[in-house]
N, CA, C and O of each residue as an XYZ file, in Angstrom:
860
protein
N      -5.396     15.555     -3.443
C      -4.596     16.995     -3.252
C      -4.621     15.644     -1.876
O      -5.426     14.893     -1.325
N      -2.869     16.068     -1.835
C      -2.434     15.506     -0.542
C      -3.376     16.146      0.725
O      -3.994     17.205      0.833
N      -3.189     15.025      1.597
C      -4.242     14.866      3.065
C      -3.116     16.533      3.901
O      -1.926     16.751      3.675
N      -3.893     17.233      4.655
C      -3.103     18.088      5.620
C      -2.600     17.336      6.628
O      -1.875     18.073      7.296
N      -2.609     16.785      6.853
C      -1.956     15.780      8.469
C      -1.920     14.356      7.458
O      -2.929     13.684      7.245
N      -0.749     14.086      6.968
C      -1.090     12.916      6.044
C      -0.227     11.385      6.950
O      -0.173     10.232      6.522
N       0.240     11.825      8.022
C       0.920     10.696      9.404
C      -0.788     10.312      9.764
O      -1.131      9.137      9.637
N      -1.675     11.210     10.151
C      -3.185     10.603     10.858
C      -3.653     10.148      9.500
O      -3.388      8.951      9.605
N      -4.132     10.279      8.385
C      -4.358     10.310      7.215
C      -4.110      8.557      6.979
O      -5.022      7.735      6.891
N      -2.737      8.282      6.912
C      -1.900      6.928      6.972
C      -2.328      5.647      7.517
O      -2.369      4.425      7.380
N      -2.832      7.396      8.717
C      -2.606      5.735     10.177
C      -4.621      5.287     10.314
O      -5.161      4.207     10.551
N      -5.090      6.360     10.100
C      -6.854      5.792      9.428
C      -6.675      4.728      8.408
O      -7.485      3.801      8.383
N      -6.132      4.754      7.943
C      -6.075      3.887      6.440
C      -5.587      2.703      6.896
O      -6.204      1.681      6.595
N      -4.121      2.599      7.886
C      -3.913      1.042      8.533
C      -4.248      0.699      9.653
O      -3.644     -0.136     10.326
N      -5.449      1.417     10.056
C      -6.201      0.907     11.442
C      -7.193      0.225     11.141
O      -7.885     -0.212     12.061
N      -7.591     -0.097      9.585
C      -8.475     -0.686      8.629
C      -9.842     -0.258      8.994
O     -10.187     -1.371      9.394
N     -10.708      0.340      9.143
C     -11.766      1.424      9.848
C     -12.914      1.355      8.511
O     -14.097      1.683      8.595
N     -12.289      0.893      7.405
C     -13.163      1.262      6.428
C     -12.028      2.199      5.311
O     -10.806      2.080      5.228
N     -12.991      3.169      4.506
C     -12.343      3.705      3.390
C     -12.617      5.105      4.229
O     -13.639      5.147      4.914
N     -11.654      6.358      4.194
C     -10.816      7.461      4.578
C     -11.050      7.763      3.239
O     -10.477      7.529      2.174
N     -12.537      8.631      3.768
C     -13.095     10.198      2.771
C     -12.195     11.055      3.254
O     -11.515     10.721      4.224
N     -12.004     12.627      2.499
C     -11.878     13.484      3.166
C     -12.506     14.696      2.979
O     -12.038     15.293      2.010
N     -13.466     15.329      3.594
C     -13.794     16.427      3.478
C     -13.767     17.801      4.057
O     -13.963     18.100      5.235
N     -13.459     18.698      2.928
C     -13.262     20.193      2.587
C     -11.702     20.011      2.398
O     -11.115     20.728      3.208
N     -11.023     19.446      1.770
C      -9.778     18.810      1.293
C      -9.146     20.384      1.472
O      -9.787     21.276      0.917
N      -8.249     20.661      2.020
C      -7.202     21.108      2.028
C      -7.590     22.601      2.538
O      -6.947     23.594      2.197
N      -8.615     22.636      3.318
C      -8.697     24.081      4.486
C      -8.851     23.465      5.186
O      -9.506     22.457      5.449
N      -7.556     24.703      5.949
C      -7.219     24.503      7.340
C      -8.693     24.378      8.670
O      -9.895     24.498      8.430
N      -8.124     24.146      9.826
C      -9.199     24.538     10.817
C      -8.633     25.644     11.277
O      -7.424     25.877     11.260
N      -9.943     26.725     11.922
C      -9.334     28.193     12.979
C     -10.080     27.708     13.687
O     -11.063     26.982     13.537
N      -9.424     28.273     14.756
C      -8.848     27.700     16.441
C      -8.866     28.898     17.038
O      -8.085     29.620     16.418
N      -9.465     29.599     18.118
C      -9.405     30.196     18.714
C      -9.746     29.739     20.622
O     -10.547     28.950     21.123
N      -8.685     30.693     21.250
C      -8.711     30.052     22.807
C      -9.147     30.939     23.635
O      -8.732     32.064     23.355
N      -9.903     30.882     24.659
C     -10.719     31.223     25.339
C      -9.948     31.147     26.670
O     -10.180     30.095     27.267
N      -8.852     32.210     27.474
C      -7.851     32.189     28.478
C      -8.673     32.699     30.126
O      -8.125     32.865     31.216
N     -10.576     32.886     29.645
C     -10.777     32.745     31.009
C     -11.678     31.864     31.686
O     -12.135     32.250     32.762
N     -12.141     30.304     31.061
C     -12.423     29.298     30.934
C     -11.962     28.731     30.170
O     -12.113     28.641     28.951
N     -10.560     27.744     31.768
C      -9.298     27.356     31.326
C     -10.882     25.780     30.840
O     -12.050     25.936     31.197
N     -10.291     24.249     29.870
C     -10.442     23.086     29.599
C      -9.934     21.718     30.377
O     -10.093     21.332     31.535
N      -9.365     21.250     29.423
C      -8.348     19.901     29.961
C      -7.384     20.234     30.946
O      -6.649     20.969     30.288
N      -6.962     20.190     31.930
C      -6.040     20.516     32.821
C      -5.603     21.251     33.418
O      -4.559     21.224     34.071
N      -6.808     22.508     33.195
C      -6.687     23.596     32.923
C      -5.515     24.645     32.037
O      -4.775     25.528     32.472
N      -5.713     24.128     30.653
C      -5.325     24.982     29.061
C      -6.484     25.621     29.047
O      -7.585     25.472     29.578
N      -5.984     26.364     28.318
C      -6.995     27.514     27.489
C      -7.723     26.607     26.755
O      -7.346     25.592     26.169
N      -8.867     27.126     26.868
C     -10.225     26.209     26.210
C     -10.701     26.957     24.936
O     -11.308     28.012     24.753
N      -9.918     25.498     23.708
C     -10.029     25.804     22.347
C     -11.023     25.777     21.409
O     -11.155     24.614     21.028
N     -12.012     26.741     20.694
C     -13.319     26.859     20.260
C     -12.795     26.994     18.731
O     -11.936     27.762     18.301
N     -13.363     26.276     18.215
C     -13.371     26.099     15.965
C     -14.024     26.725     15.423
O     -15.055     26.235     14.962
N     -13.784     27.809     15.271
C     -14.641     28.586     14.414
C     -14.527     27.735     12.782
O     -15.489     27.968     12.050
N     -13.659     26.985     12.319
C     -14.662     26.590     10.439
C     -12.986     24.978     11.469
O     -11.907     24.918     12.057
N     -14.263     24.067     10.851
C     -13.866     22.957     11.814
C     -12.595     22.399      9.848
O     -11.695     21.559      9.844
N     -12.954     23.041      8.890
C     -11.850     22.738      7.891
C     -11.598     21.122      7.193
O     -12.443     20.248      7.002
N     -10.102     21.100      6.901
C      -9.792     19.499      6.507
C     -10.585     18.061      7.572
O     -10.171     17.999      8.729
N     -11.291     17.367      7.283
C     -11.987     16.598      7.956
C     -11.710     15.182      7.091
O     -12.129     15.111      5.935
N     -10.868     13.875      7.800
C     -11.208     12.959      7.750
C     -12.534     11.757      8.414
O     -12.586     11.271      9.544
N     -13.370     11.573      7.391
C     -14.471     10.277      7.755
C     -14.378      8.900      7.721
O     -13.733      8.438      6.780
N     -14.745      8.317      8.324
C     -14.371      6.979      8.265
C     -15.881      6.394      8.965
O     -16.927      7.043      8.929
N     -15.781      5.472      9.394
C     -16.983      4.203      9.647
C     -16.280      4.313     11.391
O     -15.156      4.165     11.871
N     -17.873      4.710     12.026
C     -16.959      4.709     13.664
C     -16.898      2.991     14.139
O     -17.765      2.217     13.733
N     -15.610      2.468     15.165
C     -15.801      1.579     14.864
C     -15.925      1.442     16.910
O     -15.007      0.896     17.522
N     -16.977      1.934     17.547
C     -17.765      2.405     18.774
C     -18.867      1.510     18.441
O     -19.205      0.564     19.152
N     -19.310      1.773     17.555
C     -21.150      1.849     17.317
C     -21.083      0.433     15.837
O     -20.038     -0.110     15.481
N     -22.190      0.204     15.365
C     -22.644      0.239     14.380
C     -22.438      0.469     13.115
O     -22.472     -0.347     12.194
N     -22.151      1.959     13.061
C     -21.957      2.499     12.078
C     -21.034      1.658     10.379
O     -19.944      1.189     10.049
N     -22.361      1.929      9.820
C     -21.219      1.292      8.201
C     -21.004      2.801      7.551
O     -19.998      2.772      6.842
N     -21.463      3.769      7.560
C     -21.524      4.458      6.588
C     -21.043      6.291      6.536
O     -21.332      7.450      6.237
N     -20.067      5.300      7.117
C     -18.998      6.644      6.886
C     -19.346      7.743      8.136
O     -18.734      8.694      7.650
N     -19.759      8.140      9.082
C     -20.419      8.784     10.225
C     -19.470      9.500     11.064
O     -19.776     10.384     11.864
N     -18.552      9.159     10.882
C     -17.396      9.255     12.288
C     -16.420     10.281     11.621
O     -15.678      9.682     10.842
N     -16.126     11.868     11.671
C     -15.016     12.911     10.970
C     -14.180     13.396     12.009
O     -14.555     14.058     12.977
N     -12.946     13.002     11.736
C     -11.665     13.590     12.875
C     -11.414     14.639     12.248
O     -11.515     14.517     11.028
N     -11.093     15.739     12.661
C     -10.262     16.642     12.160
C      -8.559     16.730     11.796
O      -7.653     15.959     12.113
N      -8.545     17.514     11.304
C      -6.776     17.385     10.606
C      -6.514     17.262     11.755
O      -6.017     16.192     12.104
N      -6.758     18.327     12.767
C      -5.577     18.791     13.916
C      -5.561     17.563     15.052
O      -4.604     17.255     15.761
N      -7.022     16.884     15.025
C      -6.812     15.575     15.978
C      -5.601     15.409     16.411
O      -4.779     15.760     15.566
N      -4.783     14.709     18.143
C      -4.116     14.548     18.185
C      -2.325     15.644     17.960
O      -1.146     15.439     18.250
N      -3.218     16.926     17.210
C      -2.119     17.225     17.733
C      -1.938     18.132     18.614
O      -2.838     18.836     19.073
N      -0.281     18.207     19.043
C      -0.087     19.415     20.454
C       0.303     20.603     19.522
O       1.168     20.640     18.647
N      -0.672     21.680     19.996
C       0.006     22.814     20.179
C       0.237     23.576     20.897
O      -0.417     23.373     21.920
N       1.226     24.946     21.015
C       1.984     25.337     21.816
C       1.152     25.916     23.867
O       1.752     26.383     24.836
N       0.243     25.701     23.760
C      -0.701     25.641     25.052
C      -1.321     23.982     25.485
O      -2.168     23.547     26.264
N      -0.446     23.453     24.582
C      -0.638     21.697     25.275
C      -2.018     20.990     25.108
O      -2.391     19.941     25.634
N      -2.825     21.981     24.075
C      -3.377     20.540     23.680
C      -3.976     20.122     22.615
O      -4.074     20.933     21.694
N      -4.521     18.801     22.440
C      -3.955     17.441     21.890
C      -5.474     17.749     20.861
O      -5.411     17.246     19.740
N      -6.568     18.403     21.144
C      -7.549     18.484     20.491
C      -8.116     16.970     20.250
O      -8.796     16.561     19.309
N      -7.660     16.316     21.313
C      -8.674     14.969     20.622
C     -10.456     14.569     20.052
O     -11.026     13.806     19.272
N     -10.897     16.040     21.389
C     -12.213     16.717     21.480
C     -12.858     16.961     19.393
O     -14.025     16.970     19.002
N     -11.981     17.067     18.805
C     -12.273     17.428     17.214
C     -12.365     15.916     16.778
O     -11.391     15.450     16.187
N     -13.474     15.100     17.026
C     -14.000     14.213     16.652
C     -15.609     13.598     17.323
O     -16.104     13.363     18.425
N     -15.915     13.547     16.171
C     -17.007     13.482     16.269
C     -18.422     12.926     15.203
O     -18.909     13.349     14.154
N     -18.747     11.675     16.206
C     -19.776     10.504     15.391
C     -21.278     10.612     15.155
O     -22.026     10.163     16.023
N     -21.696     11.075     14.242
C     -23.254     11.659     13.663
C     -24.133     10.902     13.984
O     -25.323     11.216     13.990
N     -23.503      9.342     14.425
C     -24.554      7.803     14.712
C     -24.814      7.724     15.935
O     -26.024      7.838     16.129
N     -23.968      7.518     17.250
C     -24.008      7.588     18.216
C     -23.510      8.583     19.440
O     -23.799      8.499     20.634
N     -22.492      9.761     18.626
C     -21.901     10.133     19.300
C     -21.083      9.189     20.835
O     -21.203      9.164     22.060
N     -20.303      8.567     19.814
C     -19.930      7.904     20.699
C     -18.497      8.452     21.221
O     -17.859      7.668     21.924
N     -17.971      9.625     20.968
C     -16.705     10.433     21.545
C     -17.082     11.434     22.352
O     -16.435     12.475     22.461
N     -18.064     11.207     22.919
C     -18.022     13.148     24.012
C     -16.856     12.808     25.212
O     -16.216     13.684     25.794
N     -16.776     11.939     25.355
C     -16.211     12.176     26.365
C     -14.586     11.984     26.646
O     -14.287     11.271     25.689
N     -13.133     12.236     27.528
C     -12.322     12.049     27.064
C     -11.341     10.771     27.352
O     -10.184     10.421     27.124
N     -12.508     10.300     27.987
C     -12.008      8.471     27.745
C     -12.025      8.111     26.728
O     -10.965      7.872     26.150
N     -13.522      7.894     25.981
C     -13.053      8.104     24.972
C     -13.012      8.211     23.643
O     -13.508      7.577     22.712
N     -12.171      9.340     23.766
C     -11.399     10.159     22.794
C      -9.778      9.530     22.886
O      -9.146      9.340     21.847
N      -9.105      9.193     24.424
C      -8.185      8.792     23.905
C      -8.704      6.657     23.377
O      -7.953      6.050     22.614
N      -9.416      6.270     23.702
C      -9.391      5.047     23.481
C      -8.889      5.101     21.360
O      -8.149      4.457     20.616
N      -9.958      6.403     21.213
C      -9.532      5.961     19.646
C      -8.166      6.894     19.696
O      -8.189      7.270     18.524
N      -7.514      7.242     20.010
C      -6.727      7.193     19.313
C      -5.650      6.264     19.835
O      -4.751      6.017     19.031
N      -5.567      5.653     21.140
C      -5.022      3.770     20.853
C      -5.431      3.262     20.172
O      -4.626      2.909     19.310
N      -6.422      2.949     20.019
C      -7.177      2.211     18.761
C      -5.395      2.589     17.381
O      -4.381      1.928     17.157
N      -5.838      3.740     16.926
C      -5.981      4.389     15.684
C      -3.930      4.945     15.755
O      -3.219      5.047     14.756
N      -3.555      5.152     16.962
C      -2.342      4.989     16.937
C      -1.626      4.066     18.407
O      -1.480      4.351     19.596
N      -1.405      3.217     17.807
C      -1.061      1.069     18.581
C       0.448      1.735     19.536
O       0.635      1.445     20.718
N       1.216      2.475     18.875
C       2.591      2.761     19.508
C       2.286      3.233     20.325
O       2.977      3.060     21.329
N       0.904      4.249     20.446
C       1.106      5.307     20.981
C       1.150      6.098     22.616
O       0.906      5.344     23.558
N       1.428      7.456     22.918
C       1.319      7.611     23.938
C      -0.408      7.005     25.018
O      -0.459      6.839     26.237
N      -1.068      6.899     24.437
C      -2.350      6.732     24.969
C      -2.538      5.453     25.030
O      -3.288      5.074     25.930
N      -1.941      4.420     24.125
C      -2.449      3.044     24.105
C      -1.373      2.814     24.720
O      -1.399      1.595     24.544
N       0.064      3.069     25.614
C       0.532      2.592     26.864
C       0.140      2.507     27.299
O      -0.294      1.440     27.732
N      -0.360      4.772     27.976
C      -0.769      4.847     29.121
C      -2.822      3.903     29.541
O      -3.562      3.914     30.525
N      -2.889      3.391     28.415
C      -4.517      2.270     28.984
C      -3.808      0.657     28.804
O      -4.383     -0.327     28.339
N      -2.208      0.739     29.390
C      -1.788     -0.958     29.488
C      -2.244     -1.780     28.379
O      -2.503     -2.972     28.545
N      -2.357     -1.176     27.219
C      -3.461     -1.766     25.306
C      -1.701     -2.351     25.543
O      -0.712     -1.770     25.988
N      -1.995     -4.324     24.793
C      -1.074     -4.816     24.605
C      -0.519     -4.185     23.004
O      -1.542     -3.888     22.387
N       0.661     -3.905     22.193
C       1.007     -3.284     20.940
C       0.681     -4.807     20.144
O       0.853     -5.986     20.451
N       0.028     -3.967     18.770
C      -0.400     -5.400     17.512
C       1.221     -6.442     17.684
O       2.305     -6.569     18.253
N       0.319     -6.939     16.727
C       1.894     -7.702     16.928
C       2.293     -7.854     15.797
O       1.779     -7.482     14.742
N       3.160     -8.368     15.970
C       4.339     -8.065     14.739
C       4.393     -9.568     13.142
O       4.893    -10.681     12.977
N       3.752     -8.840     12.558
C       4.044     -9.125     10.870
C       4.903     -9.731     10.754
O       5.833     -9.054     10.317
N       5.266    -11.159     10.978
C       6.773    -11.265     10.070
C       6.123    -11.539      8.938
O       4.992    -11.925      8.641
N       7.365    -11.172      8.224
C       7.337    -11.561      6.238
C       7.368    -13.106      6.134
O       8.066    -13.798      6.876
N       6.563    -13.602      5.164
C       7.330    -15.006      5.081
C       7.611    -14.817      3.181
O       6.911    -14.221      2.363
N       8.953    -15.616      2.975
C       9.298    -15.465      1.418
C       9.092    -17.426      1.145
O       9.604    -18.324      1.814
N       8.380    -17.518      0.215
C       8.442    -18.499     -0.565
C       9.619    -18.888     -1.703
O      10.180    -18.311     -2.634
N       9.667    -20.649     -0.861
C      11.370    -20.939     -1.858
C      10.761    -20.683     -3.194
O       9.562    -20.706     -3.471
N      12.037    -20.368     -4.187
C      12.296    -20.125     -5.377
C      11.279    -20.947     -6.191
O      10.709    -21.668     -5.373
N      10.904    -21.119     -7.133
C      10.279    -22.175     -7.863
C      11.478    -21.947     -9.435
O      11.952    -21.133    -10.227
N      11.406    -23.756     -8.922
C      12.557    -24.182    -10.169
C      11.760    -24.358    -11.652
O      10.577    -24.633    -11.455
N      11.928    -24.316    -12.346
C      11.107    -24.153    -14.049
C      12.453    -24.827    -15.085
O      13.496    -24.339    -15.520
N      11.623    -26.545    -15.225
C      12.831    -26.767    -16.544
C      13.006    -26.762    -17.721
O      12.980    -27.792    -18.395
N      13.131    -26.073    -17.997
C      13.322    -24.900    -19.260
C      12.992    -26.506    -20.336
O      13.380    -27.580    -19.877
N      12.467    -26.477    -21.345
C      12.571    -27.912    -23.030
C      13.818    -27.702    -23.084
O      14.549    -26.802    -22.670
N      14.052    -29.135    -23.940
C      15.422    -28.980    -24.499
C      16.226    -27.723    -25.606
O      16.028    -27.811    -26.818
N      16.453    -27.435    -25.461
C      16.811    -26.447    -26.214
C      18.140    -25.881    -26.349
O      18.960    -25.779    -25.436
N      18.375    -25.331    -28.190
C      19.686    -24.696    -28.448
C      19.877    -23.256    -29.124
O      19.011    -22.612    -29.717
N      21.257    -22.889    -28.888
C      22.242    -21.903    -29.106
C      21.160    -21.098    -30.090
O      20.465    -21.802    -30.823
N      21.024    -19.924    -30.127
C      20.607    -19.439    -31.326
C      21.365    -19.318    -33.034
O      20.931    -19.297    -34.186
N      22.601    -19.263    -32.425
C      23.265    -19.426    -33.698
C      22.921    -21.346    -34.622
O      23.156    -21.729    -35.769
N      22.253    -22.119    -33.313
C      21.684    -23.123    -34.392
C      20.665    -22.702    -36.055
O      20.672    -23.159    -37.198
N      19.703    -21.331    -35.149
C      18.770    -21.246    -36.328
C      18.120    -21.278    -37.101
O      17.643    -20.152    -37.248
N      17.795    -21.861    -37.695
C      17.391    -22.188    -39.226
C      17.694    -20.337    -40.076
O      17.766    -19.299    -39.420
N      17.796    -20.416    -41.364
C      17.650    -19.282    -41.916
C      16.284    -18.608    -42.196
O      16.355    -17.507    -42.743
N      15.280    -19.000    -41.964
C      13.876    -18.751    -42.067
C      13.432    -18.107    -40.858
O      12.703    -17.124    -40.730
N      14.043    -18.892    -39.917
C      14.249    -18.242    -37.780
C      15.139    -16.715    -37.992
O      14.816    -15.550    -37.762
N      16.290    -17.287    -38.494
C      16.942    -16.068    -38.280
C      16.588    -14.453    -38.785
O      16.712    -13.306    -38.358
N      15.871    -15.437    -40.427
C      15.097    -13.594    -40.665
C      14.339    -13.407    -40.009
O      14.275    -12.185    -39.877
N      13.408    -14.025    -39.256
C      11.657    -13.417    -38.556
C      12.841    -12.377    -37.574
O      12.926    -11.156    -37.700
N      13.756    -13.307    -36.517
C      14.118    -11.441    -36.020
C      14.997    -10.463    -36.310
O      15.342     -9.425    -35.745
N      15.408    -11.249    -37.739
C      16.335     -9.620    -37.885
C      15.161     -8.607    -38.418
O      15.243     -7.408    -38.153
N      14.066     -9.132    -39.179
C      13.563     -8.117    -39.820
C      12.196     -7.479    -38.492
O      11.769     -6.336    -38.661
N      11.662     -8.305    -37.310
C      11.663     -7.563    -36.269
C      12.674     -6.426    -35.480
O      12.197     -5.473    -34.864
N      13.676     -6.597    -35.559
C      14.932     -5.750    -35.706
C      16.259     -6.395    -34.352
O      17.082     -5.676    -33.784
N      16.125     -7.489    -34.207
C      16.390     -8.211    -33.070
C      17.976     -8.509    -34.013
O      18.236     -8.378    -35.209
N      18.744     -8.921    -32.922
C      20.172     -9.602    -33.346
C      20.667    -11.049    -32.982
O      21.366    -10.956    -31.973
N      20.582    -12.244    -33.377
C      19.870    -13.666    -33.096
C      21.016    -13.693    -31.673
O      20.646    -13.993    -30.538
N      22.530    -13.287    -32.065
C      23.783    -13.225    -31.877
C      23.909    -12.153    -30.146
O      24.548    -12.375    -29.118
N      23.055    -11.114    -30.502
C      22.833    -10.569    -29.013
C      22.333    -10.714    -27.925
O      22.716    -10.377    -26.805
N      21.067    -11.457    -28.428
C      19.616    -11.282    -27.857
C      20.511    -12.948    -27.274
O      19.795    -13.448    -26.407
N      21.195    -13.423    -27.410
C      21.810    -14.651    -26.913
C      22.948    -14.967    -26.169
O      23.014    -15.782    -25.248
N      24.185    -14.002    -26.804
C      25.132    -13.218    -25.341
C      24.691    -12.042    -24.168
O      25.225    -11.973    -23.061
N      23.741    -11.253    -24.592
C      23.865    -10.706    -23.998
C      22.011    -11.417    -22.595
O      21.857    -11.415    -21.373
N      21.421    -11.711    -23.380
C      19.990    -11.618    -22.526
C      19.824    -13.722    -21.983
O      19.107    -14.289    -21.159
N      20.848    -14.215    -22.927
C      20.749    -15.842    -22.265
C      19.826    -16.130    -23.401
O      19.947    -17.328    -23.657
N      18.933    -15.554    -24.221
C      17.772    -16.269    -25.211
C      18.639    -17.783    -25.935
O      19.781    -18.205    -26.114
N      17.748    -18.030    -26.079
C      18.009    -20.451    -26.761
C      16.671    -20.498    -27.248
O      15.880    -19.688    -26.764
N      16.214    -21.407    -28.236
C      15.400    -21.920    -29.321
C      15.253    -23.205    -28.972
O      16.287    -23.866    -28.871
N      13.448    -24.113    -28.606
C      13.812    -25.042    -28.556
C      12.068    -25.225    -30.269
O      11.094    -24.736    -30.841
N      12.793    -26.054    -30.146
C      12.046    -26.835    -31.577
C      10.881    -27.862    -31.007
O      10.255    -27.424    -30.042
N      10.386    -29.632    -31.655
C       9.281    -29.529    -31.073
C       9.352    -30.290    -29.907
O      10.089    -31.243    -30.160
N       8.895    -30.354    -28.582
C       9.149    -31.328    -27.568
C       8.003    -31.950    -26.953
O       7.073    -31.261    -26.533
N       8.007    -33.058    -26.880
C       6.485    -33.720    -26.689
C       6.025    -34.318    -25.494
O       5.025    -34.905    -25.080
N       7.748    -33.738    -24.876
C       7.792    -33.883    -22.763
C       6.774    -32.595    -22.020
O       6.236    -32.397    -20.931
N       6.900    -31.902    -23.338
C       6.663    -30.605    -22.469
C       4.854    -29.753    -22.104
O       3.742    -30.254    -22.270
N       5.105    -28.813    -21.751
C       3.326    -29.348    -21.229
C       2.811    -27.352    -21.151
O       3.227    -26.606    -20.265
N       2.251    -27.085    -21.834
C       1.595    -26.819    -22.961
C       2.793    -27.990    -23.934
O       3.976    -27.825    -23.633
N       2.510    -29.053    -24.986
C       3.004    -29.384    -25.652
C       3.563    -28.782    -26.988
O       2.863    -28.425    -27.936
N       5.371    -28.702    -26.897
C       4.952    -27.219    -27.853
C       5.156    -28.138    -29.243
O       6.090    -28.940    -29.252
N       4.519    -28.052    -30.103
C       4.583    -28.721    -31.341
C       5.218    -27.667    -32.965
O       5.405    -28.127    -34.091
N       5.424    -26.111    -32.470
C       6.556    -25.334    -33.510
C       7.802    -25.024    -32.440
O       8.102    -25.292    -31.276
N       8.254    -24.399    -33.406
C      10.213    -23.834    -32.535
C       9.707    -22.541    -31.724
O       8.750    -22.000    -32.279
N      10.051    -22.042    -30.765
C       9.841    -21.388    -29.422
C      11.012    -20.824    -29.786
O      11.548    -21.153    -30.844
N      11.565    -19.888    -28.943
C      12.410    -18.839    -28.824
C      11.970    -19.125    -26.700
O      10.888    -19.161    -26.114
N      13.164    -19.240    -26.277
C      12.840    -19.507    -24.643
C      14.283    -18.092    -23.875
O      15.474    -17.873    -23.656
N      12.804    -17.544    -23.790
C      13.342    -15.840    -22.563
C      13.818    -15.399    -21.771
O      13.560    -14.236    -21.460
N      15.080    -16.446    -20.841
C      15.345    -15.870    -19.568
C      14.891    -14.878    -18.995
O      15.279    -13.778    -19.391
N      13.710    -14.971    -17.632
C      13.523    -13.636    -16.572
C      14.247    -13.805    -15.248
O      14.356    -14.713    -14.425
N      14.583    -12.880    -15.343
C      15.650    -12.711    -13.977
C      14.835    -11.830    -12.835
O      14.900    -10.617    -13.034
N      14.338    -12.100    -12.071
C      14.237    -10.510    -10.511
C      15.157     -9.670    -10.587
O      16.337     -9.821    -10.904
N      14.641     -8.853    -10.313
C      15.974     -7.885     -9.703
C      16.483     -7.195     -8.632
O      16.090     -6.171     -8.074
N      17.212     -7.756     -8.476
C      18.270     -7.742     -6.798
C      17.102     -6.913     -6.187
O      16.708     -5.838     -6.638
N      16.506     -7.684     -4.891
C      16.042     -7.022     -3.831
C      14.037     -7.184     -3.831
O      13.205     -6.550     -3.181
N      13.823     -8.575     -5.101
C      13.529     -8.732     -5.504
C      12.809     -9.901     -5.019
O      13.618    -10.800     -4.791
N      11.210    -10.363     -4.689
C      11.370    -11.909     -4.241
C      11.522    -13.094     -5.166
O      11.243    -13.032     -6.363
N      11.969    -14.161     -4.569
C      13.130    -14.857     -5.700
C      11.919    -15.376     -6.828
O      10.843    -15.761     -6.370
N      12.151    -15.365     -8.339
C      11.794    -15.932     -9.374
C      12.075    -16.009    -10.363
O      12.231    -14.987    -11.031
N      12.228    -17.024    -10.793
C      12.771    -17.040    -12.931
C      12.163    -18.193    -13.359
O      11.631    -19.164    -12.821
N      12.433    -17.743    -14.696
C      11.137    -18.772    -14.982
C      11.593    -18.000    -16.738
O      12.665    -17.437    -16.960
N      10.402    -18.197    -17.828
C      11.155    -18.351    -19.004
C       9.212    -17.651    -19.910
O       8.014    -17.679    -19.631
N      10.287    -17.047    -21.217
C       8.948    -16.400    -21.922
C       9.407    -16.976    -23.597
O      10.311    -16.880    -24.427
N       7.583    -17.851    -23.290
C       7.995    -18.955    -24.677
C       7.210    -17.892    -25.512
O       6.172    -17.321    -25.179
N       8.157    -17.698    -27.045
C       7.657    -16.651    -28.084
C       7.811    -17.565    -29.151
O       8.932    -18.074    -29.131
N       6.964    -18.028    -30.241
C       6.761    -18.870    -31.167
C       7.350    -17.900    -32.942
O       7.047    -16.973    -33.692
N       8.113    -18.754    -32.781
C       9.200    -18.287    -34.360
C       7.573    -18.626    -35.202
O       7.290    -19.805    -34.987
N       6.521    -17.954    -36.034
C       5.687    -18.183    -37.177
C       6.691    -18.574    -38.304
O       7.733    -17.929    -38.420
N       6.418    -19.566    -39.100
C       6.931    -20.341    -39.985
C       7.173    -18.881    -40.881
O       6.764    -17.752    -40.609
N       8.050    -19.376    -42.130
C       7.593    -18.322    -43.076
C       6.904    -18.632    -44.439
O       6.550    -17.710    -45.175
C-alpha cells in the first residue's frame, strides 16, 4: 500500500535514518481544533483524536537504534489555519522533540532545502556530481562472418530456430574458432554476439560468447 504522504515518506528514506516502517497504513489522522485556547503563534490548538498512519524510524537525536521515533503522516503539512503539525512526532526513547525548536531542527534535517533549514542557517547538502567511467574497450578474438560456418555449425543454429544470415546482418554476430591468445583460451568454435547499451545508459560494449557444440 502506498504511503498517505509519499513526499514525507520519500524524504525520510533519503535522510538515511535507517529503515522506514509504516504503522497503521492507510489510516488518516483525526484532528479537532480548539479555538478557545490558542496554540503556537495564536493558531487554533489542534488535538489529535486518532494518529492514523505514522512513519517509524530511529531517532537521529539520541542513541535510538530500535526505531522508536513516530512521525505522523500530517507532520509538516500546513492546513487552512496555519498549523504545520510539527508537534506530531514523538521519540519513545528520550522524548527528544518535546520543544518547537527541536521539531524545527528535525524538519530541517528531513527537508534540507526547506524553510526551516534556511531559517536555521544550515548549509545545503553537498551537490553530488555523478561520475562516468570511460567506455571500456573489448578486443574480440579473430573472427569471421557466419556465412563461413561449417555445415554442422549452420545446422546447430537452424535447428534452434536461428537464421545465420539474419544473425549476421541484423545483429552483427560473428564466429571465431581456435584462438590461443584469448583469455580464457578458446579451444572450441564460439559465436561472438556483440552487446550494445541503449541510448541514455552508461557506455558499455562487449560480447557474449556461445559455444557451438560439435555434432
